[in-house]
N, C-alpha and C positions, 0 to 999 in steps of 0.2 A: 647651516643650510646641507653640509654632507650628507647630515642623519635626514634631511628630509628626502636627500636624493635616493638614498638608501632605501627609505622607508617607501618611496613611489616605485621604486625597481621592485621592492617585496610584494607588495599589492600588487604590481602586473602579472609578477608569478604565480602568486594566489589566483588571481583570475583566472589565468590560462589553467592552473591545475584544475578548478572548478568547473570551469567550462568542459575541461577532457573527462574529469568525472561524472558530470553530468550525461554528456555523450556514452560513454561506457556503461553508465548505469540504464541508460535508456535502451540501449541496444540489446543489453542481456535482457531486462524487462519484456521488448517486443518480439525478441526470436522466441521467448517462453511462450507469450500468449499467443501467437502466431503458430506455432508447432504444436499448441496442445488443444488448438481449437478445430472441431471438426465439423465441415459444412454439411448440414444435415436436409434432405427434403423427403417429400412424401412419397414412399413407394423404396426409397433407398434402404437398406440394412445397416443397422447400426453396429458401429466397428465396438463399443465399448458399453457399458452399463451407463447410464445418466440417470441420477437422482435428482429431485427436486431440491435445488441449493435455498429454498425457504419457503416459507409458509405462502400459500397463493387462493386465492378463490377463482375458480375458473368456471365458463359456462359449461354445462352438460348437454352439447348438442344432440346427442341421440334422444336424451329424454325431451330435451325443447322440441325437437320435432315430432317426436311421438305427440306431446300436447298441441302441436300445431294442426299436426294430421287429425286431431279428432275434432278440433274446432269447424275444420274445412269440412268434417265429413258429409255433412250436406249441403254442402257448397255446390251451386252449380254456376259453371260460365253465364256471360250475360252475354245474349245472341242480338244482332241487328238484322234486318231484312238488306240484304245486298244484291240486287239482280244484274252486276254487272257480267259475272260469268254465265247466268242464267240466260240474259238476251243474247249475248256474243255465242253462245255454245249449244244449248239445249233449244231455246225458240230460234233461234236462227236454223236450225237443222232441221225443224219442223217446216218452218216457212220456205225455206230453200225447197225442200220435198214437194210442197205445192207450188211453189212457181214453176218448176221443172215441168211437173205434169199440165199445169195450165198451158205453158208454151207449147207443148206438143198436141196436145189433144184439141184445144183451141186456137192454137196458131195456123199458120198457113202452111200448105205442103206442097213440097217441090213439084215444077209443072211438070214435070217427066212422071210423075206416079199417076196411073189412073185410077178413076173412080174406083175399080173392083177392088185395087190392091191398098187402097187408102187406110183402113183398120189395120192391114196386117204391116204396114209402115209405121203406124204410130204404137202399135204394141211392141214392136222392134225397138223403137227409138225408146221408149220407156223401159225397156228392160235393160237398155244400155246405158242410159242415161240416171237411172233411179238409184238411189243407195239400198232401196230394200229389195227382197225377193218376193214375187207372186206369182201363181200361177197364169199360164196365158188367158185362162179364162176368166181370172180376175182382172188381168191386165186389160183384156178385150171389153168385159164388163165397163170398165172405167172409161174407155172412150166412148162409151153412148150415153155417158152423164150430159146432162144438160147443163148450163152455167149454173144455172139455179141450184140444181143438187150438189153440184161440185164446190158452190161457193158455201152450202150449208154444210158439206163434209168439212171442208177448211176450216169454218168459224167453230164446228163441234169439237174438233180437235183441237184447237186454240183454247177453247173454253175448258176443257175437260183439263187441259195442263194447266192452265192458270189457277183453276179452282183446286187442284191439289197443291200446286208448288207456290203459289204466291197466295190467294185469297183463303187458304187455309191459315195464315200467320205464318208461311215460310217452313221450310225443310232444311234440317240441318245436315251436316255431311253423313253422319252415322244413320241416319234415317232416308236416305236416298232409297235405299232397296226398298221399305216400305211404301216409298211415293210410287214408285216405279208399278208395284204389286197393285196399289190402290188405282192406278190409271188404268193398269188391264182389265181389273175387275169391272169399273166401270162402263168399259169398252164392252165386255162380256154381257153386261147385264142390259146393254142399251141398244145395241147395234147386232146386225146377223148378216149372213151372206157376204157381198164383196166388201161393205162400209165396213163389217168387224175385221175381214183378213186385212185390209190396207192399214186401219189403226192399230190392230195388235202387231201386225211386222215393223209398222211406223215406229212405235213406242217400245219396242224391243229393241230397236237398232240406232236409236239417237242417245247421245251422251247425255246424262243426266249430272246437272250441277247446283250445289246447294242454293237456297236463296236465303238459308239464315246461316250468317257468319259470326264467329268470335268478336264480340269487341273487346281487344287486347287491353287498351288503355282503359276502359270501364271494369272488367274483367280485375285487372289487377289492383285499381283502386279499391274495388269492392273487398278482396283478398285482405289487401294491406290494411285495411279498417279494422276487419277479424283478427289477422295476426298481432294487430295493437293493443289487444284486449288479453293475449296470452305472456303470462309473466315466464320468461325464461328460468330452467332450471339450473342454479349454481351447484357445484360440489367444491369442496375443501380439499387440497392437497396439502398434505402435510411435510414440512421438511424430512428429508431423507427418504421419501417415499419413491419408489422405482417409477420410472416414466416410462424409460423404454429399455429392454434388456438388451447384449448385446448377441447378434446375430439376428434379431427380430427385425422385421419387416416397419418403418414406421408410417403408422396412420395418420388421416387428416386431423385426426383431435389430438394425436399426441404430437404432433407438428406444432401446432397452435400453443400446446404448453410450453414445448422446447422454444417457442419463437419470444413466448413472454419471459422465459428464464434469458434470453439471451444467446441460446444455442444455434438458432436456426440463421442468424444473421451471416450473411455471406462475409467472409473473412475480407477484412479491408485492413491492408497495413497501414496504410495513412492516417486510416480512423484510429485505429488501435493506439500508433506512436503517437499522434496527435493528443489523444486522452491521455495518454501516461506522462507526456510531455510537462503537460498541463500541472500534473499533480507533482511531479518531481520538483518543478520550478515554484510551486507552493511550500514544499517542506525544506527545499534547499534554502528559500529565503528567512524562513522562520529560524533555521538551524542557522545562518550568517547572523541574523539579529541577534539570538539568542547568546551566540558566542562573542559577537561583540558587545553585549551590554553584561553578560555575567562572566566572561572566559577572556578578557581582553588580552591577556598575556600569551592564551595558546593560542589564540586566533591570530596572534601577531608572528608564530612560528610556523614557518612553514612546514618544519618535519613533522610536528606534531597534528597539522590540519591532514598530513599527506596519510599519516597514520590512521586518522579517523574515516577520511573516504576510503582508503583501501578495507579498512575494517566493515563498513556498510557494504560496500562491492562485494568483497568475501563472505559476508553473511547471507546476501540474498542470491547469489551464486550455489550455495549451499541449501538454501531455501528449497530454491528449484532443482536440484538434483533430487533432493530426498523426495518433494513430491512428485517426480516423475517416476519414480520406483513404484510396483503393484505387487503388494505383500501376500496378496491373498483373491483368489476368483469371488471371493464376496465382496461386492462393493461397500457394503459396511464398514467390514473389518478392513479393507483397504484405506479406506477415508479416514481411518483413526492416523494414519501417519501423519498427519499435519502436527499430533503431538509429540515430534520429533524435533520440529524448526527450534533450533539453537539459538534461540534471542537470548538468552541468558548469557550464552558465551560471549555474543557483542557486548551485553550490560556489564558481565564482568572485566572484559579487556580493557573499556571504556573506563570502568572505574579504578582498575588497575594503574593504566596508564595515565590518567589524569585525576577524578576525582570522583567519590560517590554521588556528591549532586549533579555533577555533570551526567553521570551514567541514568539517573532517573531521566533525565531528558531524552537522551537517546533510547532508552529504553523504551518510551513512546513512539519515536519513530521505527524501531524495531517491530513493533506489536503492529504498525501501519501495515508496514511492508508483508507482514504474516497476513492481515486483512486482504490486500491488496492480491498477494497470490493464491490464497485460498478462496476468498470471499466468505468465511466463514468465521464466527464472531467467537465461538468456542474456541479457535486459535489464537483470537487476538487476545481474549482473556488470559488463556493461559501464558502466552508470552509476554503480558505484562504482570500477571504474577509472579512467573517463574524469573524474570529479569529483575522483579525490584528483591525477591530472596538471594538473588546474586549480587547485587549492589549493595545488600546491607551485610552479606557476609563476606564481602571485602573490607568494609569498616574495620573489623575485629581481626582482621589478618596479621599474621606475624610472621609467615614464612610459608613457602611456596605448598608444604603437605597442607597446610590449613583449607586448600581449596578442597581438597577431597571431604572434608566437612561439608563444606558450602554445598559440594554435590548432594551429599544425602540430605540436606536440608531442601534443598530444590527438588530432588525424587519425593520426598515426603509431601510438601506441600503437592507437588503436581498431582501424586495418587490422591490425596483428599479433595482437590479440586476437580479433578476430572470425576472422579466419583460421584461428587457431589452434582456435577453436570448433568450428569448420565440419567442419575434417579430423577433428577430435575425434569429432565426431557424423555424420561420415560424410555429411556434406551434399553434394548434386552443385556444382560449380563455378559453373555459372551463378548459381544463388543466393548462393553467397560472394561472387561479384562483385559483385553488388547490393548483400549486406549492406556491405561494404567500403568503394563508393560512398557508401552514407549514413553510414558511420562518419566518413569523408573531411567530409561536408558537416555532419556532427552537431560537429566542430571548429570550422569558420569558421561556420557557425549560432551556435554558445553565444558566440563570441568578438565575432559582430558585433552581438548582443542585448544583450550585456554593454556593451560600448561605447554601445550607444544607450540602454539604459536608466539608466547611472550619471548623466549630467548630469540627467537628468529628476529621478532620485530626490534629487540633491544640492539642486537648485533647489524640488523640492516639500516636501521636509522641514529643509532648511536642514542637511544633515550635510556632514560633511568626510568625504571616501572616502582611503583609504591613497594612491591614486594620486595625489591632489589634494596631498596633503601632499609626494609624494615630487617632483611640480613644485615646489613651493614650496620644497623644500630645492636644486634646482639653483642651482648660483653665478651663474649668467647671469640670474636672476630682478632686475628694474629694482632694487629695493629692497638686496637683498643685492650686488649691483655697486656702488650708490652707496655703501654701507657699506663694502665692501671700499676702494674708492678715496679716501672722505673719511675715514675712520674705520679704518685697517687694522690696529690696533692694539685696537680694540674688537671687529673683523671675526674675528680672530684668537681673542680671549678668547671669543667666541659659540660659536667651531668647537669650543673645548677646553670648555666649557661643555656643549656638545651632546653632545660624546663620555663626559663624566663623567653626563650625566643619562641618556642612553641605557641606560647599562650599570647606572645604578642604578635603573631603572625595569624592567629586563628581572628584576633580582634579585629585586623585591618583586612581580611580577604587574602593573605598569601598563602603559602604551602607552608603548612606548621610540620610537617613530617620532613622537608628537605631543610627546615630550620635546624630541627634538631639532630638530623644527621650529620649535618654540617659543624655542629657545635660539638659534638662528639670527638670529630676530627679536626678542627681547626688550629689545635695546637701541639699537634704529634709532633712537629719539629723540635718541641721541646724534651724529646727523648733523649738527643743527642748530648746536650747539657742540662739537664733538670735541675741542679742545685743552680744556677744561675738566676732562679725565677724563685721569688719568697714564697708561692704556694709550696714550694717542696722543700722550704729549709726549716728542718723541725729541730736542730741542735743550735740555734740562735746564731750561728755564725753565717757571713754576707760575703761570698766571694769577690763582689762588687767594691767593696771597702779598700780590697788592694790591688786595683787596677785603677786605669785611667777612664774617665767620663765616657770619652770617644771609642776606647777599647769597649766597653759597657755598651753603650749605644750598636755597635758593631755585633755585639754576641746576640743583642735583644733583638734587632732587625734579623738576625741569620734565621731564626725560627721559623719565619715565615717561608725562606727560601726552602730550608731543610724539609719542613711539612709539605712544600709542593712535590720536591724530590721522592720523597718518601710516598707519600699518595699516587704520584705516577708509577713508581717502580710497582705498588701494590695496584696499580689498574683499577684506582677508584674512579667512579664515573665523574666525567669531565666537570659536573656543576656543581661538585664536592671539592674538586680541586680547585676550580675557581673561589669559591667560598673561603678556602682556606689561604689563596693568594689575597682575596681582597676585604678580609676581615678587619685589618688596620688602614688601610688604602694609604695613604701618603702621612699618615697622621704622625704629629710630631710626638718624640719623647722626651715630655715637658720636664721630668724630673732630672734625666742627666744633662738636658740641656741646660737646665737653671743651673744646676752643680758644677758644668763647664764655665759658665760664665762668671762663675763666682772666684773661678780659678784664673780665668784668660777672658779678657776683654773681647778680643776680637775671634769671636766663633759665628762658624756660618750656619745658621737655622736648617736648610738643607740638607746638613752632615747628621742631622738626629731627626731627620723624617723617614719611614720607610718607605721605601723605592716600589712601590707596588701600586697597582691600579686602583681607583675607587670601587665600591660597591656599585656594580650595574643594576642589580637587580633588588627588589623589596627584602628578598630573603637575605641576600647578603647585606644590606643596611641593616637589617634588624638583629642579625648576627654579631655586627661589629657594635652596635647599640648595648646588647645584652652582655658581651664580654667586658664593655667599657662598665656597665652598672654593676655589675656581680662582683668585679674585682674591687671597685671602689666601695661598694655599700657595704662591705665586710669589714672595712674599718670603721664604721660608722655606728659603735656600739654606744648603747644609751639614748640614740636618736629617736625622738616621736615619731609616729606614723608621717605626719604633715613635714616634717624635715626631711624626712626622706624621700618623700615625693617630690619636695622643693629640689633636693639635690638631685635626684633622675633627674629632672627638668633641665636643672643646668649644666649636666652632662651632656645630655643630648644638645641643648643651646651651642654648646661648644663643638661639638661634630660637626652642627650646621652650619654654624659661624666661617668654621675651618674649609667650608666647600665638600666635605666628604660626601654629602647626598645630592652632587651636583649632577652625577651622571645616572640616577635611577628614577624611578617615577612614583617616589613617595611625597604626600602633600603635607600641609600642615596639620590638617583633620588627621591624618594618619600619624602623625609624630606626637599630637595631643592623646590618643589612643594607645599610643604603645606606652608611652609617660605613663599614663593611667594604670596600663596593666602590670606594667613594670614594678608599680606600687603599693598595687594590690597584692601580687605573687612575693615580693620579698617583705612584704610587712607581715605576710603569712608564716616565712620561711624562718624569718630572723625577728619573730616577735619577742617582744619585752619580757621575761620572767626573773622568777626571783634569785638574786644572785647569791651563791652559797659560799663561805669564806675559803674553802679549798679552789675554788673557780677564779678568784680574784689574781693570782699570780698569772694563770693562764690568760684572761681578759686583758692584764697589762702588757702581755706577747704580743697579743694580736692588734691591738690599737695601733701598732708602728705603721707608718707608712708600707704600701704594699707598692713594689713597679714590676710592669711588665715591660 
């Protein structure tokens, strides 16, 4: 129950850390995208060079417009007869003139006007109320017209106007001047004297309105039909092609291309953040599923999960800082900065802190972030390639300086990949050389950062890296050298246990390196009293023969406590110290327990047990089994492979029945694989060979029971 409560608390902490990591990463990415996105519009001066971010096929609007103009070259607008303005203005002006004249000439004269002055009165009225200017003689002549003559003049005027403006099919706006001239010509050809003057002045004075109007709907429909037959002209824009240069005024055509590229959208923070949030949630979900499925032990360790989150966050920030640097006025050269993205650093950190298999997965994650930030597949590919080389390089790592070799491999592969990609895409060599230089710097940069960050991570989070473990496995380490010199039998035993344990760990998915290093140090406590342990007794004397079983048990058990003290003093990693403490658990020292029972019936079993915690991890349990099996099997000379494997299974079953594996997560399937692996390795190490006479004496001595 307590373990369940503890696990729930740990899960809650992990959830909070994941939420915090998600928020931090989302904030970092959103700020980058908002700060680097420039709002562009037609007529605006571009603040930077903008190149095509992909291959595109766009319409060449200038060429298409030229084709459309050619198709419409002989097109004429469609007109319809529309007399509204003509009737209301032109025709009405003529009618109004004749109505005024008629009222004055044929209307009643005021009573106070005598007969002698009637004509003068009418002329005066005509001059003041008419819109045209005539001589007094013409006005006077007009007053003498009979009604028939007047009606004829009125009719002629309207007939001439209708003939030209309407009956001819109508007159368009642009032909009004010609229509007016035609009317005046008609008058000059058919009239003289006063009639000529009146009509000429009248048709010079009235406003002319077109009787033919463009039928907009019909015209546009006809145009649309013609334009529908015109095929648009398209052109291909190559990736990297300059769309608009820094300082250039953006044209409409350029804006259309920028819009297709996504550069002309209005900067919408919520839209950017929302899109990034969806991507991050998908990546986070995939990562959690992967960790829970393939890396359960690391997933349950909050410290390691914090390291993973910090690694991803730091890598993304570094990517953004690198991409924000302008290295050259040339956009082509400056764009090569993406080859500096240190994805390999992230992969090497994960491989070193966790394992290469896990690094391969996160290499894909880091490459995805390179793609998100650059939108360029070449940087995604290089991130994948360089990261894979980094992960492979870590597999053969034996010390920190080997990272420089990995850096060299990364640089070499980067140069080859960048050169091949440039040739494939017909990039000019000046740009390729710059990309190659950045590829070399990438390898160096990644290695230096990895070397610099590893000690910081080790001290901040108290974790032990694979490099640290490899360094501890070096025989020149002070404790191992001392063990080799002062307890050579124990040293040899430890090396054999390491080989056994590493093979078994790899068979069940545990960390073989941790088991091997733990095996090298698990018996360092024997250095204080080496000759009390049979593997160091070379002269046939056994000091246990001279002391009581109780004291022997006390000496035997003390090597664990002494080992923990020595490891702590030497500042070995906590995981190694724990393995030293747990490699016997609370097992029974059966040899001395049975020996004590032979001399004293009242013997307490707990007095002959180790007083240490049981194995808490797979690795510690595997070390316990490897230690027990290696020591016991050495005494089984002449046994067949089947007998050896049966003996191994008996030993493991004894530990299982004794409850030594109750506190670790080993399964029965794991135990079966471990027993099988032990049998295979031991049969390889202690295979039966021809026994020479000189060896018989030695074999007899080795067949004595060995006690730990």
